N, CA and C atoms of all chains as a GROMACS GRO file, in nm:
protein
  627
    1MET      N    1   0.929  -1.462   2.665
    1MET     CA    2   0.846  -1.381   2.574
    1MET      C    3   0.720  -1.458   2.531
    2LYS      N    4   0.739  -1.590   2.507
    2LYS     CA    5   0.625  -1.673   2.464
    2LYS      C    6   0.516  -1.672   2.570
    3ARG      N    7   0.562  -1.671   2.698
    3ARG     CA    8   0.468  -1.668   2.810
    3ARG      C    9   0.387  -1.539   2.810
    4GLU      N   10   0.458  -1.428   2.783
    4GLU     CA   11   0.392  -1.296   2.777
    4GLU      C   12   0.287  -1.293   2.666
    5ILE      N   13   0.325  -1.349   2.550
    5ILE     CA   14   0.232  -1.352   2.435
    5ILE      C   15   0.109  -1.436   2.470
    6LYS      N   16   0.134  -1.552   2.536
    6LYS     CA   17   0.023  -1.639   2.576
    6LYS      C   18  -0.069  -1.566   2.673
    7PHE      N   19  -0.007  -1.491   2.766
    7PHE     CA   20  -0.086  -1.414   2.863
    7PHE      C   21  -0.171  -1.310   2.791
    8ARG      N   22  -0.111  -1.244   2.691
    8ARG     CA   23  -0.185  -1.143   2.614
    8ARG      C   24  -0.305  -1.206   2.543
    9ILE      N   25  -0.284  -1.328   2.488
    9ILE     CA   26  -0.393  -1.397   2.418
    9ILE      C   27  -0.506  -1.430   2.516
   10VAL      N   28  -0.467  -1.482   2.633
   10VAL     CA   29  -0.568  -1.518   2.734
   10VAL      C   30  -0.643  -1.392   2.780
   11PHE      N   31  -0.568  -1.285   2.809
   11PHE     CA   32  -0.628  -1.160   2.856
   11PHE      C   33  -0.723  -1.102   2.750
   12SER      N   34  -0.678  -1.103   2.624
   12SER     CA   35  -0.762  -1.051   2.516
   12SER      C   36  -0.886  -1.137   2.496
   13SER      N   37  -0.872  -1.269   2.520
   13SER     CA   38  -0.987  -1.358   2.506
   13SER      C   39  -1.092  -1.325   2.612
   14ILE      N   40  -1.045  -1.291   2.734
   14ILE     CA   41  -1.138  -1.252   2.841
   14ILE      C   42  -1.211  -1.123   2.801
   15ILE      N   43  -1.135  -1.028   2.747
   15ILE     CA   44  -1.195  -0.901   2.702
   15ILE      C   45  -1.295  -0.928   2.590
   16PHE      N   46  -1.259  -1.022   2.501
   16PHE     CA   47  -1.345  -1.060   2.389
   16PHE      C   48  -1.479  -1.113   2.442
   17LEU      N   49  -1.469  -1.197   2.545
   17LEU     CA   50  -1.591  -1.254   2.605
   17LEU      C   51  -1.677  -1.145   2.669
   18ILE      N   52  -1.611  -1.052   2.741
   18ILE     CA   53  -1.684  -0.941   2.805
   18ILE      C   54  -1.755  -0.858   2.698
   19ALA      N   55  -1.684  -0.832   2.587
   19ALA     CA   56  -1.742  -0.755   2.477
   19ALA      C   57  -1.864  -0.827   2.419
   20LEU      N   58  -1.849  -0.958   2.404
   20LEU     CA   59  -1.959  -1.039   2.349
   20LEU      C   60  -2.081  -1.034   2.441
   21ILE      N   61  -2.054  -1.043   2.572
   21ILE     CA   62  -2.163  -1.036   2.672
   21ILE      C   63  -2.232  -0.899   2.662
   22CYS      N   64  -2.152  -0.792   2.649
   22CYS     CA   65  -2.206  -0.655   2.637
   22CYS      C   66  -2.300  -0.645   2.517
   23ILE      N   67  -2.256  -0.699   2.404
   23ILE     CA   68  -2.336  -0.690   2.280
   23ILE      C   69  -2.466  -0.769   2.295
   24ILE      N   70  -2.454  -0.895   2.345
   24ILE     CA   71  -2.573  -0.980   2.361
   24ILE      C   72  -2.670  -0.915   2.459
   25TYR      N   73  -2.614  -0.863   2.570
   25TYR     CA   74  -2.698  -0.800   2.674
   25TYR      C   75  -2.771  -0.677   2.616
   26SER      N   76  -2.696  -0.595   2.540
   26SER     CA   77  -2.757  -0.472   2.487
   26SER      C   78  -2.868  -0.501   2.385
   27PHE      N   79  -2.851  -0.608   2.307
   27PHE     CA   80  -2.951  -0.638   2.204
   27PHE      C   81  -3.067  -0.723   2.255
   28ALA      N   82  -3.038  -0.816   2.346
   28ALA     CA   83  -3.141  -0.911   2.388
   28ALA      C   84  -3.215  -0.872   2.514
   29PHE      N   85  -3.145  -0.808   2.609
   29PHE     CA   86  -3.210  -0.783   2.738
   29PHE      C   87  -3.230  -0.636   2.772
   30TYR      N   88  -3.135  -0.553   2.736
   30TYR     CA   89  -3.140  -0.413   2.779
   30TYR      C   90  -3.236  -0.330   2.693
   31GLN      N   91  -3.324  -0.257   2.758
   31GLN     CA   92  -3.421  -0.176   2.684
   31GLN      C   93  -3.406  -0.026   2.710
   32GLY      N   94  -3.310   0.014   2.790
   32GLY     CA   95  -3.293   0.154   2.830
   32GLY      C   96  -3.234   0.243   2.721
   33GLU      N   97  -3.210   0.368   2.762
   33GLU     CA   98  -3.160   0.468   2.666
   33GLU      C   99  -3.014   0.445   2.626
   34SER      N  100  -2.940   0.380   2.714
   34SER     CA  101  -2.795   0.361   2.690
   34SER      C  102  -2.764   0.239   2.604
   35ARG      N  103  -2.865   0.184   2.540
   35ARG     CA  104  -2.846   0.062   2.462
   35ARG      C  105  -2.737   0.077   2.356
   36GLU      N  106  -2.742   0.188   2.284
   36GLU     CA  107  -2.644   0.212   2.176
   36GLU      C  108  -2.503   0.229   2.231
   37TYR      N  109  -2.494   0.292   2.350
   37TYR     CA  110  -2.362   0.310   2.412
   37TYR      C  111  -2.301   0.175   2.449
   38ILE      N  112  -2.385   0.089   2.509
   38ILE     CA  113  -2.336  -0.043   2.552
   38ILE      C  114  -2.294  -0.127   2.432
   39SER      N  115  -2.378  -0.127   2.329
   39SER     CA  116  -2.343  -0.208   2.211
   39SER      C  117  -2.221  -0.149   2.139
   40GLY      N  118  -2.212  -0.018   2.134
   40GLY     CA  119  -2.096   0.047   2.073
   40GLY      C  120  -1.968   0.015   2.147
   41PHE      N  121  -1.978   0.020   2.280
   41PHE     CA  122  -1.864  -0.015   2.366
   41PHE      C  123  -1.823  -0.160   2.341
   42GLY      N  124  -1.926  -0.246   2.333
   42GLY     CA  125  -1.902  -0.388   2.309
   42GLY      C  126  -1.834  -0.414   2.176
   43PHE      N  127  -1.886  -0.348   2.069
   43PHE     CA  128  -1.826  -0.369   1.935
   43PHE      C  129  -1.682  -0.317   1.931
   44GLY      N  130  -1.658  -0.204   2.000
   44GLY     CA  131  -1.522  -0.148   2.006
   44GLY      C  132  -1.426  -0.244   2.071
   45LEU      N  133  -1.468  -0.296   2.189
   45LEU     CA  134  -1.384  -0.393   2.262
   45LEU      C  135  -1.363  -0.520   2.181
   46LEU      N  136  -1.472  -0.563   2.116
   46LEU     CA  137  -1.469  -0.688   2.038
   46LEU      C  138  -1.366  -0.678   1.925
   47SER      N  139  -1.370  -0.567   1.852
   47SER     CA  140  -1.277  -0.553   1.738
   47SER      C  141  -1.132  -0.541   1.785
   48VAL      N  142  -1.110  -0.464   1.894
   48VAL     CA  143  -0.972  -0.447   1.943
   48VAL      C  144  -0.918  -0.580   1.995
   49SER      N  145  -1.000  -0.650   2.077
   49SER     CA  146  -0.952  -0.777   2.134
   49SER      C  147  -0.928  -0.881   2.026
   50LEU      N  148  -1.017  -0.883   1.924
   50LEU     CA  149  -1.000  -0.979   1.814
   50LEU      C  150  -0.870  -0.951   1.738
   51PHE      N  151  -0.843  -0.822   1.716
   51PHE     CA  152  -0.719  -0.783   1.647
   51PHE      C  153  -0.596  -0.828   1.727
   52ILE      N  154  -0.600  -0.806   1.859
   52ILE     CA  155  -0.486  -0.844   1.944
   52ILE      C  156  -0.468  -0.996   1.946
   53ILE      N  157  -0.581  -1.070   1.954
   53ILE     CA  158  -0.573  -1.217   1.956
   53ILE      C  159  -0.508  -1.268   1.826
   54VAL      N  160  -0.560  -1.221   1.712
   54VAL     CA  161  -0.509  -1.267   1.582
   54VAL      C  162  -0.361  -1.231   1.566
   55LYS      N  163  -0.327  -1.107   1.602
   55LYS     CA  164  -0.188  -1.060   1.590
   55LYS      C  165  -0.093  -1.146   1.673
   56ASN      N  166  -0.135  -1.175   1.797
   56ASN     CA  167  -0.048  -1.253   1.886
   56ASN      C  168  -0.039  -1.400   1.846
   57ILE      N  169  -0.148  -1.454   1.787
   57ILE     CA  170  -0.143  -1.593   1.738
   57ILE      C  171  -0.045  -1.602   1.621
   58ILE      N  172  -0.048  -1.501   1.534
   58ILE     CA  173   0.047  -1.498   1.420
   58ILE      C  174   0.191  -1.491   1.474
   59ILE      N  175   0.213  -1.405   1.574
   59ILE     CA  176   0.348  -1.388   1.630
   59ILE      C  177   0.398  -1.518   1.695
   60ILE      N  178   0.311  -1.580   1.774
   60ILE     CA  179   0.354  -1.700   1.848
   60ILE      C  180   0.388  -1.817   1.755
   61ASN      N  181   0.325  -1.819   1.637
   61ASN     CA  182   0.353  -1.929   1.542
   61ASN      C  183   0.467  -1.898   1.446
   62ASN      N  184   0.526  -1.779   1.460
   62ASN     CA  185   0.636  -1.742   1.371
   62ASN      C  186   0.759  -1.703   1.453
   63PRO      N  187   0.855  -1.798   1.471
   63PRO     CA  188   0.971  -1.774   1.558
   63PRO      C  189   1.052  -1.648   1.519
   64LYS      N  190   1.062  -1.622   1.388
   64LYS     CA  191   1.139  -1.506   1.341
   64LYS      C  192   1.072  -1.375   1.387
   65LYS      N  193   0.941  -1.373   1.371
   65LYS     CA  194   0.864  -1.255   1.412
   65LYS      C  195   0.867  -1.238   1.564
   66LEU      N  196   0.861  -1.353   1.633
   66LEU     CA  197   0.863  -1.352   1.780
   66LEU      C  198   0.993  -1.289   1.831
   67LYS      N  199   1.105  -1.328   1.767
   67LYS     CA  200   1.236  -1.275   1.807
   67LYS      C  201   1.240  -1.124   1.781
   68LYS      N  202   1.186  -1.084   1.665
   68LYS     CA  203   1.187  -0.941   1.628
   68LYS      C  204   1.106  -0.859   1.729
   69ILE      N  205   0.989  -0.912   1.764
   69ILE     CA  206   0.903  -0.842   1.860
   69ILE      C  207   0.971  -0.834   1.997
   70GLU      N  208   1.037  -0.945   2.034
   70GLU     CA  209   1.108  -0.951   2.163
   70GLU      C  210   1.216  -0.843   2.169
   71ILE      N  211   1.292  -0.832   2.060
   71ILE     CA  212   1.399  -0.730   2.054
   71ILE      C  213   1.339  -0.590   2.062
   72GLU      N  214   1.232  -0.568   1.985
   72GLU     CA  215   1.167  -0.436   1.983
   72GLU      C  216   1.116  -0.396   2.120
   73GLU      N  217   1.058  -0.494   2.191
   73GLU     CA  218   0.998  -0.463   2.320
   73GLU      C  219   1.099  -0.451   2.432
   74LYS      N  220   1.211  -0.522   2.420
   74LYS     CA  221   1.312  -0.517   2.527
   74LYS      C  222   1.427  -0.422   2.494
   75ASP      N  223   1.423  -0.360   2.378
   75ASP     CA  224   1.529  -0.269   2.337
   75ASP      C  225   1.539  -0.153   2.436
   76GLU      N  226   1.660  -0.131   2.489
   76GLU     CA  227   1.674  -0.032   2.597
   76GLU      C  228   1.644   0.110   2.551
   77ARG      N  229   1.672   0.142   2.424
   77ARG     CA  230   1.642   0.276   2.374
   77ARG      C  231   1.490   0.297   2.367
   78ASN      N  232   1.421   0.195   2.319
   78ASN     CA  233   1.275   0.203   2.312
   78ASN      C  234   1.214   0.222   2.451
   79LEU      N  235   1.270   0.147   2.549
   79LEU     CA  236   1.220   0.158   2.686
   79LEU      C  237   1.246   0.297   2.743
   80LYS      N  238   1.364   0.351   2.709
   80LYS     CA  239   1.398   0.486   2.757
   80LYS      C  240   1.305   0.591   2.695
   81ILE      N  241   1.280   0.575   2.564
   81ILE     CA  242   1.189   0.667   2.494
   81ILE      C  243   1.050   0.662   2.560
   82MET      N  244   1.007   0.538   2.590
   82MET     CA  245   0.876   0.520   2.651
   82MET      C  246   0.869   0.588   2.789
   83CYS      N  247   0.973   0.565   2.872
   83CYS     CA  248   0.977   0.624   3.006
   83CYS      C  249   0.979   0.776   2.998
   84ASN      N  250   1.063   0.830   2.911
   84ASN     CA  251   1.073   0.976   2.897
   84ASN      C  252   0.942   1.036   2.848
   85SER      N  253   0.876   0.966   2.755
   85SER     CA  254   0.748   1.015   2.703
   85SER      C  255   0.642   1.017   2.812
   86TYR      N  256   0.639   0.908   2.892
   86TYR     CA  257   0.544   0.903   3.004
   86TYR      C  258   0.569   1.019   3.100
   87ALA      N  259   0.696   1.040   3.134
   87ALA     CA  260   0.732   1.145   3.230
   87ALA      C  261   0.694   1.283   3.177
   88LEU      N  262   0.723   1.306   3.050
   88LEU     CA  263   0.691   1.436   2.990
   88LEU      C  264   0.540   1.458   2.982
   89ALA      N  265   0.469   1.351   2.941
   89ALA     CA  266   0.323   1.361   2.932
   89ALA      C  267   0.264   1.392   3.070
   90PHE      N  268   0.318   1.328   3.173
   90PHE     CA  269   0.270   1.350   3.311
   90PHE      C  270   0.295   1.496   3.353
   91ARG      N  271   0.414   1.545   3.322
   91ARG     CA  272   0.447   1.685   3.358
   91ARG      C  273   0.354   1.783   3.287
   92ILE      N  274   0.334   1.761   3.157
   92ILE     CA  275   0.248   1.851   3.079
   92ILE      C  276   0.105   1.848   3.134
   93THR      N  277   0.057   1.725   3.165
   93THR     CA  278  -0.078   1.711   3.221
   93THR      C  279  -0.091   1.790   3.351
   94LEU      N  280   0.010   1.775   3.438
   94LEU     CA  281   0.006   1.847   3.566
   94LEU      C  282   0.004   1.998   3.544
   95LEU      N  283   0.087   2.045   3.451
   95LEU     CA  284   0.092   2.189   3.423
   95LEU      C  285  -0.042   2.241   3.371
   96ILE      N  286  -0.099   2.166   3.275
   96ILE     CA  287  -0.229   2.206   3.218
   96ILE      C  288  -0.335   2.212   3.329
   97GLU      N  289  -0.335   2.109   3.413
   97GLU     CA  290  -0.433   2.104   3.522
   97GLU      C  291  -0.415   2.220   3.619
   98ALA      N  292  -0.288   2.247   3.654
   98ALA     CA  293  -0.261   2.354   3.750
   98ALA      C  294  -0.304   2.490   3.693
   99PHE      N  295  -0.267   2.516   3.567
   99PHE     CA  296  -0.305   2.645   3.505
   99PHE      C  297  -0.456   2.658   3.489
  100SER      N  298  -0.518   2.548   3.443
  100SER     CA  299  -0.664   2.556   3.424
  100SER      C  300  -0.735   2.573   3.558
  101CYS      N  301  -0.679   2.513   3.663
  101CYS     CA  302  -0.737   2.526   3.797
  101CYS      C  303  -0.734   2.674   3.841
  102ILE      N  304  -0.620   2.741   3.817
  102ILE     CA  305  -0.606   2.882   3.855
  102ILE      C  306  -0.705   2.968   3.775
  103ILE      N  307  -0.708   2.946   3.644
  103ILE     CA  308  -0.796   3.026   3.556
  103ILE      C  309  -0.943   3.006   3.594
  104ILE      N  310  -0.980   2.878   3.616
  104ILE     CA  311  -1.120   2.848   3.649
  104ILE      C  312  -1.158   2.908   3.786
  105THR      N  313  -1.062   2.908   3.878
  105THR     CA  314  -1.089   2.970   4.010
  105THR      C  315  -1.113   3.120   3.993
  106LEU      N  316  -1.031   3.182   3.907
  106LEU     CA  317  -1.049   3.326   3.882
  106LEU      C  318  -1.183   3.357   3.816
  107LEU      N  319  -1.232   3.261   3.739
  107LEU     CA  320  -1.363   3.278   3.673
  107LEU      C  321  -1.479   3.243   3.767
  108ASN      N  322  -1.442   3.210   3.891
  108ASN     CA  323  -1.540   3.182   3.997
  108ASN      C  324  -1.624   3.055   3.974
  109MET      N  325  -1.563   2.956   3.907
  109MET     CA  326  -1.635   2.828   3.890
  109MET      C  327  -1.575   2.731   3.993
  110LYS      N  328  -1.624   2.741   4.113
  110LYS     CA  329  -1.563   2.670   4.226
  110LYS      C  330  -1.569   2.517   4.213
  111ASP      N  331  -1.684   2.466   4.169
  111ASP     CA  332  -1.700   2.320   4.162
  111ASP      C  333  -1.600   2.256   4.066
  112ILE      N  334  -1.588   2.319   3.949
  112ILE     CA  335  -1.496   2.264   3.848
  112ILE      C  336  -1.352   2.274   3.898
  113SER      N  337  -1.317   2.389   3.956
  113SER     CA  338  -1.179   2.407   4.004
  113SER      C  339  -1.148   2.309   4.116
  114MET      N  340  -1.248   2.281   4.202
  114MET     CA  341  -1.228   2.183   4.309
  114MET      C  342  -1.204   2.043   4.252
  115ALA      N  343  -1.281   2.011   4.147
  115ALA     CA  344  -1.266   1.880   4.082
  115ALA      C  345  -1.127   1.865   4.022
  116ILE      N  346  -1.080   1.970   3.953
  116ILE     CA  347  -0.946   1.965   3.893
  116ILE      C  348  -0.839   1.960   4.001
  117ALA      N  349  -0.857   2.039   4.107
  117ALA     CA  350  -0.760   2.039   4.216
  117ALA      C  351  -0.752   1.902   4.284
  118SER      N  352  -0.868   1.837   4.297
  118SER     CA  353  -0.869   1.702   4.358
  118SER      C  354  -0.792   1.604   4.270
  119LEU      N  355  -0.818   1.613   4.139
  119LEU     CA  356  -0.750   1.526   4.043
  119LEU      C  357  -0.597   1.547   4.051
  120LEU      N  358  -0.560   1.674   4.059
  120LEU     CA  359  -0.418   1.711   4.069
  120LEU      C  360  -0.355   1.653   4.195
  121SER      N  361  -0.429   1.664   4.306
  121SER     CA  362  -0.379   1.611   4.434
  121SER      C  363  -0.362   1.460   4.427
  122ILE      N  364  -0.461   1.393   4.366
  122ILE     CA  365  -0.454   1.246   4.355
  122ILE      C  366  -0.332   1.205   4.272
  123GLN      N  367  -0.312   1.276   4.160
  123GLN     CA  368  -0.198   1.245   4.073
  123GLN      C  369  -0.066   1.263   4.147
  124LEU      N  370  -0.054   1.375   4.221
  124LEU     CA  371   0.069   1.402   4.295
  124LEU      C  372   0.089   1.301   4.408
  125PHE      N  373  -0.022   1.259   4.470
  125PHE     CA  374  -0.014   1.159   4.577
  125PHE      C  375   0.034   1.025   4.521
  126ILE      N  376  -0.022   0.986   4.406
  126ILE     CA  377   0.020   0.860   4.341
  126ILE      C  378   0.167   0.869   4.303
  127TYR      N  379   0.208   0.987   4.254
  127TYR     CA  380   0.348   1.006   4.218
  127TYR      C  381   0.438   0.987   4.340
  128LEU      N  382   0.396   1.044   4.453
  128LEU     CA  383   0.474   1.034   4.576
  128LEU      C  384   0.489   0.887   4.618
  129ILE      N  385   0.377   0.813   4.611
  129ILE     CA  386   0.381   0.671   4.649
  129ILE      C  387   0.472   0.592   4.556
  130THR      N  388   0.455   0.614   4.424
  130THR     CA  389   0.539   0.539   4.330
  130THR      C  390   0.686   0.577   4.346
  131TYR      N  391   0.712   0.705   4.379
  131TYR     CA  392   0.850   0.750   4.400
  131TYR      C  393   0.912   0.676   4.518
  132LEU      N  394   0.834   0.665   4.626
  132LEU     CA  395   0.884   0.596   4.746
  132LEU      C  396   0.910   0.447   4.717
  133ILE      N  397   0.818   0.386   4.642
  133ILE     CA  398   0.834   0.244   4.607
  133ILE      C  399   0.959   0.224   4.521
  134MET      N  400   0.972   0.311   4.418
  134MET     CA  401   1.085   0.299   4.326
  134MET      C  402   1.219   0.325   4.396
  135SER      N  403   1.220   0.422   4.489
  135SER     CA  404   1.346   0.454   4.558
  135SER      C  405   1.390   0.338   4.648
  136LYS      N  406   1.294   0.255   4.692
  136LYS     CA  407   1.330   0.137   4.771
  136LYS      C  408   1.378   0.023   4.681
  137LYS      N  409   1.319   0.021   4.560
  137LYS     CA  410   1.353  -0.088   4.466
  137LYS      C  411   1.490  -0.068   4.402
  138ILE      N  412   1.519   0.059   4.364
  138ILE     CA  413   1.643   0.085   4.291
  138ILE      C  414   1.752   0.135   4.386
  139MET      N  415   2.885   1.161   2.441
  139MET     CA  416   2.993   1.061   2.438
  139MET      C  417   3.016   1.015   2.294
  140LYS      N  418   3.140   1.028   2.251
  140LYS     CA  419   3.174   0.983   2.115
  140LYS      C  420   3.199   0.833   2.118
  141ASN      N  421   3.191   0.771   2.000
  141ASN     CA  422   3.228   0.629   1.994
  141ASN      C  423   3.277   0.591   1.856
  142ASN      N  424   3.346   0.478   1.854
  142ASN     CA  425   3.403   0.429   1.726
  142ASN      C  426   3.320   0.316   1.667
  143LEU      N  427   3.196   0.310   1.706
  143LEU     CA  428   3.113   0.196   1.669
  143LEU      C  429   3.100   0.179   1.517
  144GLU      N  430   3.078   0.290   1.448
  144GLU     CA  431   3.059   0.283   1.303
  144GLU      C  432   3.186   0.230   1.235
  145ILE      N  433   3.301   0.280   1.279
  145ILE     CA  434   3.429   0.236   1.219
  145ILE      C  435   3.449   0.087   1.246
  146LEU      N  436   3.426   0.047   1.370
  146LEU     CA  437   3.445  -0.094   1.407
  146LEU      C  438   3.350  -0.185   1.332
  147ARG      N  439   3.228  -0.138   1.317
  147ARG     CA  440   3.127  -0.218   1.244
  147ARG      C  441   3.167  -0.233   1.098
  148LYS      N  442   3.213  -0.124   1.040
  148LYS     CA  443   3.254  -0.130   0.899
  148LYS      C  444   3.379  -0.215   0.880
  149GLU      N  445   3.466  -0.214   0.981
  149GLU     CA  446   3.584  -0.301   0.975
  149GLU      C  447   3.544  -0.448   0.973
  150LYS      N  448   3.440  -0.478   1.051
  150LYS     CA  449   3.390  -0.616   1.057
  150LYS      C  450   3.305  -0.650   0.936
  151ASN      N  451   3.274  -0.547   0.857
  151ASN     CA  452   3.193  -0.563   0.736
  151ASN      C  453   3.053  -0.618   0.763
  152ILE      N  454   2.989  -0.563   0.863
  152ILE     CA  455   2.851  -0.604   0.893
  152ILE      C  456   2.759  -0.482   0.889
  153SER      N  457   2.633  -0.510   0.860
  153SER     CA  458   2.536  -0.400   0.852
  153SER      C  459   2.483  -0.366   0.992
  154GLN      N  460   2.414  -0.252   1.001
  154GLN     CA  461   2.353  -0.212   1.129
  154GLN      C  462   2.252  -0.317   1.173
  155GLU      N  463   2.178  -0.367   1.076
  155GLU     CA  464   2.075  -0.469   1.103
  155GLU      C  465   2.137  -0.595   1.165
  156GLU      N  466   2.249  -0.637   1.108
  156GLU     CA  467   2.316  -0.759   1.158
  156GLU      C  468   2.370  -0.737   1.299
  157LEU      N  469   2.433  -0.620   1.320
  157LEU     CA  470   2.488  -0.589   1.451
  157LEU      C  471   2.375  -0.580   1.555
  158ALA      N  472   2.263  -0.522   1.513
  158ALA     CA  473   2.148  -0.510   1.602
  158ALA      C  474   2.098  -0.648   1.644
  159LEU      N  475   2.095  -0.741   1.548
  159LEU     CA  476   2.050  -0.878   1.577
  159LEU      C  477   2.145  -0.947   1.674
  160ILE      N  478   2.276  -0.925   1.654
  160ILE     CA  479   2.376  -0.988   1.741
  160ILE      C  480   2.364  -0.934   1.884
  161LEU      N  481   2.348  -0.801   1.895
  161LEU     CA  482   2.342  -0.738   2.027
  161LEU      C  483   2.201  -0.740   2.087
  162GLU      N  484   2.107  -0.792   2.011
  162GLU     CA  485   1.966  -0.800   2.053
  162GLU      C  486   1.907  -0.664   2.089
  163VAL      N  487   1.931  -0.568   2.001
  163VAL     CA  488   1.868  -0.436   2.012
  163VAL      C  489   1.808  -0.402   1.875
  164SER      N  490   1.736  -0.291   1.868
  164SER     CA  491   1.677  -0.254   1.739
  164SER      C  492   1.783  -0.186   1.650
  165ARG      N  493   1.756  -0.184   1.520
  165ARG     CA  494   1.850  -0.120   1.427
  165ARG      C  495   1.861   0.029   1.457
  166GLN      N  496   1.750   0.088   1.499
  166GLN     CA  497   1.748   0.232   1.532
  166GLN      C  498   1.843   0.263   1.648
  167THR      N  499   1.856   0.168   1.741
  167THR     CA  500   1.947   0.188   1.855
  167THR      C  501   2.091   0.196   1.805
  168ILE      N  502   2.125   0.106   1.712
  168ILE     CA  503   2.261   0.107   1.656
  168ILE      C  504   2.285   0.239   1.583
  169SER      N  505   2.186   0.281   1.506
  169SER     CA  506   2.198   0.407   1.432
  169SER      C  507   2.217   0.525   1.528
  170SER      N  508   2.137   0.529   1.635
  170SER     CA  509   2.148   0.638   1.733
  170SER      C  510   2.283   0.635   1.804
  171LEU      N  511   2.330   0.514   1.833
  171LEU     CA  512   2.461   0.501   1.900
  171LEU      C  513   2.571   0.556   1.809
  172GLU      N  514   2.565   0.517   1.682
  172GLU     CA  515   2.667   0.561   1.587
  172GLU      C  516   2.666   0.713   1.568
  173ASN      N  517   2.546   0.771   1.572
  173ASN     CA  518   2.535   0.917   1.555
  173ASN      C  519   2.565   0.994   1.683
  174GLY      N  520   2.582   0.921   1.793
  174GLY     CA  521   2.611   0.985   1.921
  174GLY      C  522   2.489   1.047   1.987
  175ARG      N  523   2.370   1.009   1.938
  175ARG     CA  524   2.248   1.063   1.996
  175ARG      C  525   2.208   0.988   2.123
  176TYR      N  526   2.256   0.866   2.136
  176TYR     CA  527   2.215   0.783   2.250
  176TYR      C  528   2.336   0.721   2.318
  177CYS      N  529   2.336   0.729   2.451
  177CYS     CA  530   2.441   0.666   2.531
  177CYS      C  531   2.392   0.529   2.578
  178PRO      N  532   2.468   0.424   2.555
  178PRO     CA  533   2.418   0.290   2.593
  178PRO      C  534   2.425   0.266   2.743
  179SER      N  535   2.348   0.168   2.788
  179SER     CA  536   2.358   0.127   2.928
  179SER      C  537   2.491   0.053   2.944
  180ILE      N  538   2.531   0.033   3.068
  180ILE     CA  539   2.658  -0.036   3.092
  180ILE      C  540   2.651  -0.179   3.037
  181LEU      N  541   2.531  -0.240   3.044
  181LEU     CA  542   2.513  -0.377   2.993
  181LEU      C  543   2.537  -0.384   2.842
  182LEU      N  544   2.476  -0.288   2.770
  182LEU     CA  545   2.492  -0.286   2.625
  182LEU      C  546   2.637  -0.252   2.589
  183ALA      N  547   2.698  -0.161   2.665
  183ALA     CA  548   2.838  -0.125   2.640
  183ALA      C  549   2.928  -0.249   2.654
  184PHE      N  550   2.899  -0.330   2.756
  184PHE     CA  551   2.977  -0.454   2.775
  184PHE      C  552   2.954  -0.552   2.661
  185LYS      N  553   2.827  -0.562   2.618
  185LYS     CA  554   2.794  -0.653   2.506
  185LYS      C  555   2.875  -0.612   2.382
  186ILE      N  556   2.877  -0.481   2.356
  186ILE     CA  557   2.949  -0.428   2.239
  186ILE      C  558   3.098  -0.457   2.254
  187SER      N  559   3.149  -0.431   2.373
  187SER     CA  560   3.292  -0.452   2.398
  187SER      C  561   3.330  -0.598   2.380
  188ILE      N  562   3.244  -0.688   2.429
  188ILE     CA  563   3.272  -0.833   2.415
  188ILE      C  564   3.266  -0.872   2.268
  189TYR      N  565   3.168  -0.820   2.197
  189TYR     CA  566   3.154  -0.857   2.055
  189TYR      C  567   3.276  -0.812   1.974
  190PHE      N  568   3.321  -0.688   1.997
  190PHE     CA  569   3.436  -0.638   1.919
  190PHE      C  570   3.570  -0.678   1.981
  191ASN      N  571   3.562  -0.744   2.096
  191ASN     CA  572   3.683  -0.790   2.166
  191ASN      C  573   3.779  -0.674   2.195
  192LEU      N  574   3.720  -0.565   2.242
  192LEU     CA  575   3.798  -0.446   2.276
  192LEU      C  576   3.751  -0.392   2.410
  193PRO      N  577   3.840  -0.325   2.486
  193PRO     CA  578   3.792  -0.265   2.611
  193PRO      C  579   3.693  -0.151   2.583
  194ILE      N  580   3.603  -0.128   2.677
  194ILE     CA  581   3.497  -0.027   2.658
  194ILE      C  582   3.556   0.109   2.622
  195GLU      N  583   3.665   0.148   2.690
  195GLU     CA  584   3.723   0.282   2.667
  195GLU      C  585   3.784   0.298   2.527
  196LYS      N  586   3.804   0.186   2.458
  196LYS     CA  587   3.854   0.195   2.319
  196LYS      C  588   3.737   0.218   2.222
  197ILE      N  589   3.618   0.187   2.268
  197ILE     CA  590   3.499   0.203   2.182
  197ILE      C  591   3.428   0.335   2.213
  198PHE      N  592   3.411   0.361   2.342
  198PHE     CA  593   3.339   0.483   2.384
  198PHE      C  594   3.438   0.582   2.445
  199ILE      N  595   3.427   0.706   2.398
  199ILE     CA  596   3.520   0.809   2.445
  199ILE      C  597   3.444   0.912   2.529
  200TYR      N  598   3.479   0.916   2.657
  200TYR     CA  599   3.413   1.009   2.748
  200TYR      C  600   3.468   1.150   2.726
  201GLU      N  601   3.374   1.246   2.705
  201GLU     CA  602   3.419   1.383   2.674
  201GLU      C  603   3.385   1.485   2.783
  202GLY      N  604   3.338   1.440   2.895
  202GLY     CA  605   3.302   1.533   3.002
  202GLY      C  606   3.154   1.555   3.012
  203GLU      N  607   3.114   1.625   3.119
  203GLU     CA  608   2.971   1.638   3.152
  203GLU      C  609   2.891   1.723   3.054
  204GLN      N  610   2.954   1.826   2.997
  204GLN     CA  611   2.880   1.919   2.910
  204GLN      C  612   2.815   1.848   2.792
  205ASN      N  613   2.889   1.750   2.736
  205ASN     CA  614   2.836   1.680   2.620
  205ASN      C  615   2.734   1.573   2.659
  206GLU      N  616   2.729   1.541   2.790
  206GLU     CA  617   2.638   1.436   2.836
  206GLU      C  618   2.494   1.486   2.846
  207LYS      N  619   2.479   1.620   2.865
  207LYS     CA  620   2.347   1.674   2.898
  207LYS      C  621   2.240   1.644   2.794
  208ARG      N  622   2.276   1.637   2.668
  208ARG     CA  623   2.174   1.611   2.565
  208ARG      C  624   2.123   1.467   2.568
  209ASN      N  625   2.190   1.377   2.637
  209ASN     CA  626   2.141   1.239   2.648
  209ASN      C  627   2.049   1.225   2.767
   0.00000   0.00000   0.00000
């Protein structure tokens, strides 16, 4: 678990650096219309990564908290809830996409319906690949 | 699936929190197990059985497929 926390700190530090570069670039070098978007993106990433770094440093220095987090993250019920939620969210997304694709086709908006249909196909294709991988693993 | 977890825990005079710490699961998992809302994995069932020093079938009572569907 300590290794995972250390990895999270390192990963968040990289994100922190990218965010810092975004902010510096947007204020010092970039003169285009998207300046506010880049700096906003940078500040968003900066605050989230800083929060994750601080949180994980606190956890790693507190063995009691580390154990609690480890239990919470490896708890089989929590993992099952997470898997079921992902599966349900995926099903709902597919249904929404399929229905909206039909409705948009009926409204004769071909480009949008093609875009949604492509997205749907990609999602189903990824599902098929992950299914094949998982069936070999388990 | 029914279980005697709550009775066994109370016999041992330990709280849900303490049992959760021993079994390395969350307190909510213990609560769900006791209420029969959640069926444990075989690994957790073995952990529970070893802790209470009882065979699994003395702790968990299989009631057939109909009652399994909600899990």
